[in-house]
mmCIF file of the N, C-alpha and C atoms, coordinates in Angstrom:
data_MODEL
# 
_entry.id   MODEL 
# 
loop_
_atom_site.group_PDB 
_atom_site.id 
_atom_site.type_symbol 
_atom_site.label_atom_id 
_atom_site.label_alt_id 
_atom_site.label_comp_id 
_atom_site.label_asym_id 
_atom_site.label_entity_id 
_atom_site.label_seq_id 
_atom_site.pdbx_PDB_ins_code 
_atom_site.Cartn_x 
_atom_site.Cartn_y 
_atom_site.Cartn_z 
_atom_site.occupancy 
_atom_site.B_iso_or_equiv 
_atom_site.pdbx_formal_charge 
_atom_site.auth_seq_id 
_atom_site.auth_comp_id 
_atom_site.auth_asym_id 
_atom_site.auth_atom_id 
_atom_site.pdbx_PDB_model_num 
ATOM 1   N N  . MET A 1 1  ? 0.818  -1.197 0.000   1.00 0.00 ? 1  MET A N  1 
ATOM 2   C CA . MET A 1 1  ? 0.000  0.000  0.000   1.00 0.00 ? 1  MET A CA 1 
ATOM 3   C C  . MET A 1 1  ? 0.862  1.261  0.000   1.00 0.00 ? 1  MET A C  1 
ATOM 4   N N  . SER A 1 2  ? 1.934  1.236  0.771   1.00 0.00 ? 2  SER A N  1 
ATOM 5   C CA . SER A 1 2  ? 2.787  2.423  0.829   1.00 0.00 ? 2  SER A CA 1 
ATOM 6   C C  . SER A 1 2  ? 3.514  2.632  -0.494  1.00 0.00 ? 2  SER A C  1 
ATOM 7   N N  . ASN A 1 3  ? 3.794  1.550  -1.190  1.00 0.00 ? 3  ASN A N  1 
ATOM 8   C CA . ASN A 1 3  ? 4.458  1.661  -2.482  1.00 0.00 ? 3  ASN A CA 1 
ATOM 9   C C  . ASN A 1 3  ? 3.546  2.366  -3.492  1.00 0.00 ? 3  ASN A C  1 
ATOM 10  N N  . SER A 1 4  ? 2.269  2.027  -3.519  1.00 0.00 ? 4  SER A N  1 
ATOM 11  C CA . SER A 1 4  ? 1.350  2.670  -4.452  1.00 0.00 ? 4  SER A CA 1 
ATOM 12  C C  . SER A 1 4  ? 1.129  4.139  -4.083  1.00 0.00 ? 4  SER A C  1 
ATOM 13  N N  . MET A 1 5  ? 1.177  4.449  -2.781  1.00 0.00 ? 5  MET A N  1 
ATOM 14  C CA . MET A 1 5  ? 1.054  5.844  -2.363  1.00 0.00 ? 5  MET A CA 1 
ATOM 15  C C  . MET A 1 5  ? 2.293  6.641  -2.804  1.00 0.00 ? 5  MET A C  1 
ATOM 16  N N  . GLY A 1 6  ? 3.436  6.007  -2.745  1.00 0.00 ? 6  GLY A N  1 
ATOM 17  C CA . GLY A 1 6  ? 4.671  6.663  -3.185  1.00 0.00 ? 6  GLY A CA 1 
ATOM 18  C C  . GLY A 1 6  ? 4.645  6.938  -4.676  1.00 0.00 ? 6  GLY A C  1 
ATOM 19  N N  . ILE A 1 7  ? 4.149  5.992  -5.433  1.00 0.00 ? 7  ILE A N  1 
ATOM 20  C CA . ILE A 1 7  ? 4.057  6.177  -6.884  1.00 0.00 ? 7  ILE A CA 1 
ATOM 21  C C  . ILE A 1 7  ? 3.048  7.264  -7.207  1.00 0.00 ? 7  ILE A C  1 
ATOM 22  N N  . ALA A 1 8  ? 1.904  7.261  -6.508  1.00 0.00 ? 8  ALA A N  1 
ATOM 23  C CA . ALA A 1 8  ? 0.884  8.288  -6.745  1.00 0.00 ? 8  ALA A CA 1 
ATOM 24  C C  . ALA A 1 8  ? 1.408  9.664  -6.385  1.00 0.00 ? 8  ALA A C  1 
ATOM 25  N N  . SER A 1 9  ? 2.138  9.770  -5.291  1.00 0.00 ? 9  SER A N  1 
ATOM 26  C CA . SER A 1 9  ? 2.676  11.078 -4.908  1.00 0.00 ? 9  SER A CA 1 
ATOM 27  C C  . SER A 1 9  ? 3.742  11.533 -5.907  1.00 0.00 ? 9  SER A C  1 
ATOM 28  N N  . ALA A 1 10 ? 4.493  10.595 -6.481  1.00 0.00 ? 10 ALA A N  1 
ATOM 29  C CA . ALA A 1 10 ? 5.490  10.957 -7.496  1.00 0.00 ? 10 ALA A CA 1 
ATOM 30  C C  . ALA A 1 10 ? 4.805  11.531 -8.726  1.00 0.00 ? 10 ALA A C  1 
ATOM 31  N N  . PHE A 1 11 ? 3.686  10.945 -9.138  1.00 0.00 ? 11 PHE A N  1 
ATOM 32  C CA . PHE A 1 11 ? 2.948  11.483 -10.278 1.00 0.00 ? 11 PHE A CA 1 
ATOM 33  C C  . PHE A 1 11 ? 2.394  12.869 -9.991  1.00 0.00 ? 11 PHE A C  1 
ATOM 34  N N  . VAL A 1 12 ? 1.880  13.072 -8.795  1.00 0.00 ? 12 VAL A N  1 
ATOM 35  C CA . VAL A 1 12 ? 1.327  14.384 -8.426  1.00 0.00 ? 12 VAL A CA 1 
ATOM 36  C C  . VAL A 1 12 ? 2.430  15.428 -8.399  1.00 0.00 ? 12 VAL A C  1 
ATOM 37  N N  . LEU A 1 13 ? 3.544  15.106 -7.784  1.00 0.00 ? 13 LEU A N  1 
ATOM 38  C CA . LEU A 1 13 ? 4.650  16.059 -7.714  1.00 0.00 ? 13 LEU A CA 1 
ATOM 39  C C  . LEU A 1 13 ? 5.221  16.364 -9.096  1.00 0.00 ? 13 LEU A C  1 
ATOM 40  N N  . SER A 1 14 ? 5.352  15.358 -9.941  1.00 0.00 ? 14 SER A N  1 
ATOM 41  C CA . SER A 1 14 ? 5.895  15.605 -11.278 1.00 0.00 ? 14 SER A CA 1 
ATOM 42  C C  . SER A 1 14 ? 4.948  16.478 -12.095 1.00 0.00 ? 14 SER A C  1 
ATOM 43  N N  . SER A 1 15 ? 3.650  16.294 -11.915 1.00 0.00 ? 15 SER A N  1 
ATOM 44  C CA . SER A 1 15 ? 2.718  17.142 -12.659 1.00 0.00 ? 15 SER A CA 1 
ATOM 45  C C  . SER A 1 15 ? 2.777  18.579 -12.155 1.00 0.00 ? 15 SER A C  1 
ATOM 46  N N  . LEU A 1 16 ? 3.014  18.763 -10.862 1.00 0.00 ? 16 LEU A N  1 
ATOM 47  C CA . LEU A 1 16 ? 3.145  20.120 -10.324 1.00 0.00 ? 16 LEU A CA 1 
ATOM 48  C C  . LEU A 1 16 ? 4.411  20.794 -10.835 1.00 0.00 ? 16 LEU A C  1 
ATOM 49  N N  . PHE A 1 17 ? 5.490  20.027 -10.959 1.00 0.00 ? 17 PHE A N  1 
ATOM 50  C CA . PHE A 1 17 ? 6.741  20.591 -11.453 1.00 0.00 ? 17 PHE A CA 1 
ATOM 51  C C  . PHE A 1 17 ? 6.685  20.888 -12.944 1.00 0.00 ? 17 PHE A C  1 
ATOM 52  N N  . LEU A 1 18 ? 5.984  20.070 -13.694 1.00 0.00 ? 18 LEU A N  1 
ATOM 53  C CA . LEU A 1 18 ? 5.958  20.222 -15.143 1.00 0.00 ? 18 LEU A CA 1 
ATOM 54  C C  . LEU A 1 18 ? 4.885  21.186 -15.636 1.00 0.00 ? 18 LEU A C  1 
ATOM 55  N N  . SER A 1 19 ? 3.901  21.506 -14.825 1.00 0.00 ? 19 SER A N  1 
ATOM 56  C CA . SER A 1 19 ? 2.823  22.373 -15.295 1.00 0.00 ? 19 SER A CA 1 
ATOM 57  C C  . SER A 1 19 ? 3.302  23.784 -15.652 1.00 0.00 ? 19 SER A C  1 
ATOM 58  N N  . PRO A 1 20 ? 4.248  24.401 -14.925 1.00 0.00 ? 20 PRO A N  1 
ATOM 59  C CA . PRO A 1 20 ? 4.721  25.723 -15.374 1.00 0.00 ? 20 PRO A CA 1 
ATOM 60  C C  . PRO A 1 20 ? 5.389  25.681 -16.737 1.00 0.00 ? 20 PRO A C  1 
ATOM 61  N N  . MET A 1 21 ? 6.078  24.584 -17.052 1.00 0.00 ? 21 MET A N  1 
ATOM 62  C CA . MET A 1 21 ? 6.710  24.473 -18.368 1.00 0.00 ? 21 MET A CA 1 
ATOM 63  C C  . MET A 1 21 ? 5.656  24.346 -19.463 1.00 0.00 ? 21 MET A C  1 
ATOM 64  N N  . ALA A 1 22 ? 4.605  23.631 -19.174 1.00 0.00 ? 22 ALA A N  1 
ATOM 65  C CA . ALA A 1 22 ? 3.536  23.496 -20.154 1.00 0.00 ? 22 ALA A CA 1 
ATOM 66  C C  . ALA A 1 22 ? 2.844  24.833 -20.375 1.00 0.00 ? 22 ALA A C  1 
ATOM 67  N N  . MET A 1 23 ? 2.666  25.598 -19.328 1.00 0.00 ? 23 MET A N  1 
ATOM 68  C CA . MET A 1 23 ? 2.038  26.910 -19.453 1.00 0.00 ? 23 MET A CA 1 
ATOM 69  C C  . MET A 1 23 ? 2.963  27.882 -20.192 1.00 0.00 ? 23 MET A C  1 
ATOM 70  N N  . ALA A 1 24 ? 4.272  27.718 -20.028 1.00 0.00 ? 24 ALA A N  1 
ATOM 71  C CA . ALA A 1 24 ? 5.224  28.624 -20.672 1.00 0.00 ? 24 ALA A CA 1 
ATOM 72  C C  . ALA A 1 24 ? 5.157  28.496 -22.182 1.00 0.00 ? 24 ALA A C  1 
ATOM 73  N N  . GLU A 1 25 ? 4.876  27.306 -22.693 1.00 0.00 ? 25 GLU A N  1 
ATOM 74  C CA . GLU A 1 25 ? 4.820  27.107 -24.132 1.00 0.00 ? 25 GLU A CA 1 
ATOM 75  C C  . GLU A 1 25 ? 3.667  27.871 -24.769 1.00 0.00 ? 25 GLU A C  1 
ATOM 76  N N  . GLU A 1 26 ? 2.681  28.249 -23.981 1.00 0.00 ? 26 GLU A N  1 
ATOM 77  C CA . GLU A 1 26 ? 1.532  28.965 -24.516 1.00 0.00 ? 26 GLU A CA 1 
ATOM 78  C C  . GLU A 1 26 ? 1.640  30.478 -24.322 1.00 0.00 ? 26 GLU A C  1 
ATOM 79  N N  . SER A 1 27 ? 2.630  30.936 -23.579 1.00 0.00 ? 27 SER A N  1 
ATOM 80  C CA . SER A 1 27 ? 2.723  32.366 -23.300 1.00 0.00 ? 27 SER A CA 1 
ATOM 81  C C  . SER A 1 27 ? 3.276  33.119 -24.519 1.00 0.00 ? 27 SER A C  1 
ATOM 82  N N  . GLN A 1 28 ? 2.929  34.381 -24.620 1.00 0.00 ? 28 GLN A N  1 
ATOM 83  C CA . GLN A 1 28 ? 3.360  35.199 -25.751 1.00 0.00 ? 28 GLN A CA 1 
ATOM 84  C C  . GLN A 1 28 ? 4.868  35.435 -25.728 1.00 0.00 ? 28 GLN A C  1 
ATOM 85  N N  . SER A 1 29 ? 5.433  35.592 -24.538 1.00 0.00 ? 29 SER A N  1 
ATOM 86  C CA . SER A 1 29 ? 6.878  35.824 -24.466 1.00 0.00 ? 29 SER A CA 1 
ATOM 87  C C  . SER A 1 29 ? 7.650  34.583 -24.917 1.00 0.00 ? 29 SER A C  1 
ATOM 88  N N  . PHE A 1 30 ? 7.135  33.404 -24.602 1.00 0.00 ? 30 PHE A N  1 
ATOM 89  C CA . PHE A 1 30 ? 7.785  32.169 -25.034 1.00 0.00 ? 30 PHE A CA 1 
ATOM 90  C C  . PHE A 1 30 ? 7.757  32.061 -26.552 1.00 0.00 ? 30 PHE A C  1 
ATOM 91  N N  . VAL A 1 31 ? 6.618  32.379 -27.143 1.00 0.00 ? 31 VAL A N  1 
ATOM 92  C CA . VAL A 1 31 ? 6.479  32.327 -28.596 1.00 0.00 ? 31 VAL A CA 1 
ATOM 93  C C  . VAL A 1 31 ? 7.402  33.348 -29.255 1.00 0.00 ? 31 VAL A C  1 
ATOM 94  N N  . ALA A 1 32 ? 7.446  34.569 -28.712 1.00 0.00 ? 32 ALA A N  1 
ATOM 95  C CA . ALA A 1 32 ? 8.309  35.612 -29.272 1.00 0.00 ? 32 ALA A CA 1 
ATOM 96  C C  . ALA A 1 32 ? 9.783  35.223 -29.157 1.00 0.00 ? 32 ALA A C  1 
ATOM 97  N N  . HIS A 1 33 ? 10.137 34.613 -28.046 1.00 0.00 ? 33 HIS A N  1 
ATOM 98  C CA . HIS A 1 33 ? 11.524 34.184 -27.858 1.00 0.00 ? 33 HIS A CA 1 
ATOM 99  C C  . HIS A 1 33 ? 11.890 33.096 -28.859 1.00 0.00 ? 33 HIS A C  1 
ATOM 100 N N  . ASN A 1 34 ? 10.981 32.167 -29.098 1.00 0.00 ? 34 ASN A N  1 
ATOM 101 C CA . ASN A 1 34 ? 11.244 31.107 -30.081 1.00 0.00 ? 34 ASN A CA 1 
ATOM 102 C C  . ASN A 1 34 ? 11.364 31.673 -31.488 1.00 0.00 ? 34 ASN A C  1 
ATOM 103 N N  . VAL A 1 35 ? 10.540 32.658 -31.832 1.00 0.00 ? 35 VAL A N  1 
ATOM 104 C CA . VAL A 1 35 ? 10.614 33.281 -33.153 1.00 0.00 ? 35 VAL A CA 1 
ATOM 105 C C  . VAL A 1 35 ? 11.953 33.998 -33.325 1.00 0.00 ? 35 VAL A C  1 
ATOM 106 N N  . ALA A 1 36 ? 12.369 34.727 -32.297 1.00 0.00 ? 36 ALA A N  1 
ATOM 107 C CA . ALA A 1 36 ? 13.648 35.433 -32.363 1.00 0.00 ? 36 ALA A CA 1 
ATOM 108 C C  . ALA A 1 36 ? 14.807 34.447 -32.481 1.00 0.00 ? 36 ALA A C  1 
ATOM 109 N N  . ARG A 1 37 ? 14.724 33.343 -31.757 1.00 0.00 ? 37 ARG A N  1 
ATOM 110 C CA . ARG A 1 37 ? 15.775 32.330 -31.820 1.00 0.00 ? 37 ARG A CA 1 
ATOM 111 C C  . ARG A 1 37 ? 15.818 31.694 -33.207 1.00 0.00 ? 37 ARG A C  1 
ATOM 112 N N  . ALA A 1 38 ? 14.668 31.433 -33.799 1.00 0.00 ? 38 ALA A N  1 
ATOM 113 C CA . ALA A 1 38 ? 14.622 30.843 -35.137 1.00 0.00 ? 38 ALA A CA 1 
ATOM 114 C C  . ALA A 1 38 ? 15.182 31.805 -36.179 1.00 0.00 ? 38 ALA A C  1 
ATOM 115 N N  . GLN A 1 39 ? 14.879 33.097 -36.050 1.00 0.00 ? 39 GLN A N  1 
ATOM 116 C CA . GLN A 1 39 ? 15.407 34.082 -36.995 1.00 0.00 ? 39 GLN A CA 1 
ATOM 117 C C  . GLN A 1 39 ? 16.919 34.197 -36.875 1.00 0.00 ? 39 GLN A C  1 
ATOM 118 N N  . ALA A 1 40 ? 17.427 34.198 -35.648 1.00 0.00 ? 40 ALA A N  1 
ATOM 119 C CA . ALA A 1 40 ? 18.874 34.272 -35.443 1.00 0.00 ? 40 ALA A CA 1 
ATOM 120 C C  . ALA A 1 40 ? 19.563 33.039 -36.014 1.00 0.00 ? 40 ALA A C  1 
ATOM 121 N N  . PHE A 1 41 ? 18.930 31.888 -35.850 1.00 0.00 ? 41 PHE A N  1 
ATOM 122 C CA . PHE A 1 41 ? 19.495 30.650 -36.398 1.00 0.00 ? 41 PHE A CA 1 
ATOM 123 C C  . PHE A 1 41 ? 19.528 30.703 -37.921 1.00 0.00 ? 41 PHE A C  1 
ATOM 124 N N  . ASP A 1 42 ? 18.441 31.155 -38.532 1.00 0.00 ? 42 ASP A N  1 
ATOM 125 C CA . ASP A 1 42 ? 18.392 31.258 -39.988 1.00 0.00 ? 42 ASP A CA 1 
ATOM 126 C C  . ASP A 1 42 ? 19.445 32.225 -40.515 1.00 0.00 ? 42 ASP A C  1 
ATOM 127 N N  . GLN A 1 43 ? 19.612 33.349 -39.828 1.00 0.00 ? 43 GLN A N  1 
ATOM 128 C CA . GLN A 1 43 ? 20.607 34.334 -40.245 1.00 0.00 ? 43 GLN A CA 1 
ATOM 129 C C  . GLN A 1 43 ? 22.012 33.736 -40.134 1.00 0.00 ? 43 GLN A C  1 
ATOM 130 N N  . HIS A 1 44 ? 22.263 33.036 -39.047 1.00 0.00 ? 44 HIS A N  1 
ATOM 131 C CA . HIS A 1 44 ? 23.579 32.417 -38.855 1.00 0.00 ? 44 HIS A CA 1 
ATOM 132 C C  . HIS A 1 44 ? 23.841 31.352 -39.922 1.00 0.00 ? 44 HIS A C  1 
ATOM 133 N N  . GLN A 1 45 ? 22.831 30.558 -40.226 1.00 0.00 ? 45 GLN A N  1 
ATOM 134 C CA . GLN A 1 45 ? 22.983 29.537 -41.258 1.00 0.00 ? 45 GLN A CA 1 
ATOM 135 C C  . GLN A 1 45 ? 23.300 30.175 -42.607 1.00 0.00 ? 45 GLN A C  1 
ATOM 136 N N  . GLY A 1 46 ? 22.645 31.290 -42.917 1.00 0.00 ? 46 GLY A N  1 
ATOM 137 C CA . GLY A 1 46 ? 22.921 31.995 -44.162 1.00 0.00 ? 46 GLY A CA 1 
ATOM 138 C C  . GLY A 1 46 ? 24.352 32.492 -44.227 1.00 0.00 ? 46 GLY A C  1 
ATOM 139 N N  . GLU A 1 47 ? 24.827 33.036 -43.110 1.00 0.00 ? 47 GLU A N  1 
ATOM 140 C CA . GLU A 1 47 ? 26.206 33.533 -43.063 1.00 0.00 ? 47 GLU A CA 1 
ATOM 141 C C  . GLU A 1 47 ? 27.202 32.384 -43.224 1.00 0.00 ? 47 GLU A C  1 
ATOM 142 N N  . VAL A 1 48 ? 26.921 31.262 -42.601 1.00 0.00 ? 48 VAL A N  1 
ATOM 143 C CA . VAL A 1 48 ? 27.814 30.108 -42.704 1.00 0.00 ? 48 VAL A CA 1 
ATOM 144 C C  . VAL A 1 48 ? 27.850 29.591 -44.140 1.00 0.00 ? 48 VAL A C  1 
ATOM 145 N N  . MET A 1 49 ? 26.702 29.563 -44.796 1.00 0.00 ? 49 MET A N  1 
ATOM 146 C CA . MET A 1 49 ? 26.663 29.096 -46.179 1.00 0.00 ? 49 MET A CA 1 
ATOM 147 C C  . MET A 1 49 ? 27.432 30.028 -47.100 1.00 0.00 ? 49 MET A C  1 
ATOM 148 N N  . VAL A 1 50 ? 27.301 31.340 -46.890 1.00 0.00 ? 50 VAL A N  1 
ATOM 149 C CA . VAL A 1 50 ? 28.033 32.306 -47.715 1.00 0.00 ? 50 VAL A CA 1 
ATOM 150 C C  . VAL A 1 50 ? 29.538 32.141 -47.508 1.00 0.00 ? 50 VAL A C  1 
ATOM 151 N N  . LYS A 1 51 ? 29.964 31.976 -46.260 1.00 0.00 ? 51 LYS A N  1 
ATOM 152 C CA . LYS A 1 51 ? 31.393 31.787 -45.989 1.00 0.00 ? 51 LYS A CA 1 
ATOM 153 C C  . LYS A 1 51 ? 31.900 30.491 -46.613 1.00 0.00 ? 51 LYS A C  1 
ATOM 154 N N  . ALA A 1 52 ? 31.084 29.447 -46.567 1.00 0.00 ? 52 ALA A N  1 
ATOM 155 C CA . ALA A 1 52 ? 31.496 28.172 -47.151 1.00 0.00 ? 52 ALA A CA 1 
ATOM 156 C C  . ALA A 1 52 ? 31.618 28.297 -48.670 1.00 0.00 ? 52 ALA A C  1 
ATOM 157 N N  . GLN A 1 53 ? 30.694 29.015 -49.295 1.00 0.00 ? 53 GLN A N  1 
ATOM 158 C CA . GLN A 1 53 ? 30.777 29.209 -50.742 1.00 0.00 ? 53 GLN A CA 1 
ATOM 159 C C  . GLN A 1 53 ? 31.983 30.053 -51.104 1.00 0.00 ? 53 GLN A C  1 
ATOM 160 N N  . ASP A 1 54 ? 32.245 31.100 -50.323 1.00 0.00 ? 54 ASP A N  1 
ATOM 161 C CA . ASP A 1 54 ? 33.422 31.924 -50.585 1.00 0.00 ? 54 ASP A CA 1 
ATOM 162 C C  . ASP A 1 54 ? 34.702 31.121 -50.428 1.00 0.00 ? 54 ASP A C  1 
ATOM 163 N N  . ALA A 1 55 ? 34.745 30.286 -49.404 1.00 0.00 ? 55 ALA A N  1 
ATOM 164 C CA . ALA A 1 55 ? 35.939 29.479 -49.159 1.00 0.00 ? 55 ALA A CA 1 
ATOM 165 C C  . ALA A 1 55 ? 36.133 28.443 -50.260 1.00 0.00 ? 55 ALA A C  1 
ATOM 166 N N  . SER A 1 56 ? 35.058 27.901 -50.795 1.00 0.00 ? 56 SER A N  1 
ATOM 167 C CA . SER A 1 56 ? 35.206 26.899 -51.846 1.00 0.00 ? 56 SER A CA 1 
ATOM 168 C C  . SER A 1 56 ? 35.566 27.543 -53.182 1.00 0.00 ? 56 SER A C  1 
ATOM 169 N N  . GLN A 1 57 ? 35.177 28.789 -53.393 1.00 0.00 ? 57 GLN A N  1 
ATOM 170 C CA . GLN A 1 57 ? 35.490 29.468 -54.646 1.00 0.00 ? 57 GLN A CA 1 
ATOM 171 C C  . GLN A 1 57 ? 36.892 30.078 -54.625 1.00 0.00 ? 57 GLN A C  1 
ATOM 172 N N  . ALA A 1 58 ? 37.401 30.481 -53.486 1.00 0.00 ? 58 ALA A N  1 
ATOM 173 C CA . ALA A 1 58 ? 38.705 31.129 -53.396 1.00 0.00 ? 58 ALA A CA 1 
ATOM 174 C C  . ALA A 1 58 ? 39.840 30.212 -53.842 1.00 0.00 ? 58 ALA A C  1 
ATOM 175 N N  . PRO A 1 59 ? 39.925 28.960 -53.399 1.00 0.00 ? 59 PRO A N  1 
ATOM 176 C CA . PRO A 1 59 ? 41.037 28.112 -53.873 1.00 0.00 ? 59 PRO A CA 1 
ATOM 177 C C  . PRO A 1 59 ? 40.960 27.839 -55.372 1.00 0.00 ? 59 PRO A C  1 
ATOM 178 N N  . GLN A 1 60 ? 39.769 27.741 -55.920 1.00 0.00 ? 60 GLN A N  1 
ATOM 179 C CA . GLN A 1 60 ? 39.640 27.498 -57.354 1.00 0.00 ? 60 GLN A CA 1 
ATOM 180 C C  . GLN A 1 60 ? 40.177 28.681 -58.139 1.00 0.00 ? 60 GLN A C  1 
ATOM 181 N N  . ALA A 1 61 ? 39.866 29.897 -57.687 1.00 0.00 ? 61 ALA A N  1 
ATOM 182 C CA . ALA A 1 61 ? 40.367 31.087 -58.373 1.00 0.00 ? 61 ALA A CA 1 
ATOM 183 C C  . ALA A 1 61 ? 41.882 31.155 -58.249 1.00 0.00 ? 61 ALA A C  1 
ATOM 184 N N  . GLY A 1 62 ? 42.410 30.808 -57.095 1.00 0.00 ? 62 GLY A N  1 
ATOM 185 C CA . GLY A 1 62 ? 43.857 30.810 -56.901 1.00 0.00 ? 62 GLY A CA 1 
ATOM 186 C C  . GLY A 1 62 ? 44.539 29.781 -57.763 1.00 0.00 ? 62 GLY A C  1 
ATOM 187 N N  . MET A 1 63 ? 43.934 28.624 -57.937 1.00 0.00 ? 63 MET A N  1 
ATOM 188 C CA . MET A 1 63 ? 44.520 27.569 -58.751 1.00 0.00 ? 63 MET A CA 1 
ATOM 189 C C  . MET A 1 63 ? 44.527 27.955 -60.226 1.00 0.00 ? 63 MET A C  1 
ATOM 190 N N  . SER A 1 64 ? 43.467 28.611 -60.692 1.00 0.00 ? 64 SER A N  1 
ATOM 191 C CA . SER A 1 64 ? 43.443 28.994 -62.101 1.00 0.00 ? 64 SER A CA 1 
ATOM 192 C C  . SER A 1 64 ? 44.477 30.078 -62.377 1.00 0.00 ? 64 SER A C  1 
ATOM 193 N N  . ARG A 1 65 ? 44.686 30.966 -61.439 1.00 0.00 ? 65 ARG A N  1 
ATOM 194 C CA . ARG A 1 65 ? 45.721 31.996 -61.614 1.00 0.00 ? 65 ARG A CA 1 
ATOM 195 C C  . ARG A 1 65 ? 47.106 31.366 -61.616 1.00 0.00 ? 65 ARG A C  1 
ATOM 196 N N  . ALA A 1 66 ? 47.298 30.394 -60.728 1.00 0.00 ? 66 ALA A N  1 
ATOM 197 C CA . ALA A 1 66 ? 48.606 29.740 -60.652 1.00 0.00 ? 66 ALA A CA 1 
ATOM 198 C C  . ALA A 1 66 ? 48.883 28.958 -61.935 1.00 0.00 ? 66 ALA A C  1 
ATOM 199 N N  . SER A 1 67 ? 47.902 28.271 -62.450 1.00 0.00 ? 67 SER A N  1 
ATOM 200 C CA . SER A 1 67 ? 48.115 27.514 -63.677 1.00 0.00 ? 67 SER A CA 1 
ATOM 201 C C  . SER A 1 67 ? 48.318 28.446 -64.864 1.00 0.00 ? 67 SER A C  1 
ATOM 202 N N  . ALA A 1 68 ? 47.693 29.596 -64.853 1.00 0.00 ? 68 ALA A N  1 
ATOM 203 C CA . ALA A 1 68 ? 47.883 30.559 -65.931 1.00 0.00 ? 68 ALA A CA 1 
ATOM 204 C C  . ALA A 1 68 ? 49.302 31.123 -65.876 1.00 0.00 ? 68 ALA A C  1 
ATOM 205 N N  . SER A 1 69 ? 49.837 31.377 -64.697 1.00 0.00 ? 69 SER A N  1 
ATOM 206 C CA . SER A 1 69 ? 51.188 31.920 -64.602 1.00 0.00 ? 69 SER A CA 1 
ATOM 207 C C  . SER A 1 69 ? 52.216 30.855 -64.991 1.00 0.00 ? 69 SER A C  1 
ATOM 208 N N  . GLU A 1 70 ? 51.940 29.581 -64.702 1.00 0.00 ? 70 GLU A N  1 
ATOM 209 C CA . GLU A 1 70 ? 52.858 28.511 -65.107 1.00 0.00 ? 70 GLU A CA 1 
ATOM 210 C C  . GLU A 1 70 ? 52.862 28.362 -66.621 1.00 0.00 ? 70 GLU A C  1 
ATOM 211 N N  . THR A 1 71 ? 51.714 28.559 -67.259 1.00 0.00 ? 71 THR A N  1 
ATOM 212 C CA . THR A 1 71 ? 51.607 28.434 -68.688 1.00 0.00 ? 71 THR A CA 1 
ATOM 213 C C  . THR A 1 71 ? 52.380 29.573 -69.370 1.00 0.00 ? 71 THR A C  1 
ATOM 214 N N  . ASP A 1 72 ? 52.348 30.753 -68.766 1.00 0.00 ? 72 ASP A N  1 
ATOM 215 C CA . ASP A 1 72 ? 53.035 31.910 -69.349 1.00 0.00 ? 72 ASP A CA 1 
ATOM 216 C C  . ASP A 1 72 ? 54.551 31.768 -69.266 1.00 0.00 ? 72 ASP A C  1 
ATOM 217 N N  . SER A 1 73 ? 55.069 31.068 -68.267 1.00 0.00 ? 73 SER A N  1 
ATOM 218 C CA . SER A 1 73 ? 56.515 31.026 -68.107 1.00 0.00 ? 73 SER A CA 1 
ATOM 219 C C  . SER A 1 73 ? 57.164 29.877 -68.786 1.00 0.00 ? 73 SER A C  1 
# 
């Protein structure tokens, strides 16, 4: 009997601890914070992609210049 009371009290306590988190997901500030975080992530991803494209194009341009100078000499 005491074991079932312990399990029941664990469920009650866990629901009390988790209810503020569930309520936070519905609040306007939580939604605004998630939107801002998503926008910052998208902006960062865009910057990373641009840097990766620049980095992949730079060695190719350097190699073509080097091969052109070898051909001239």
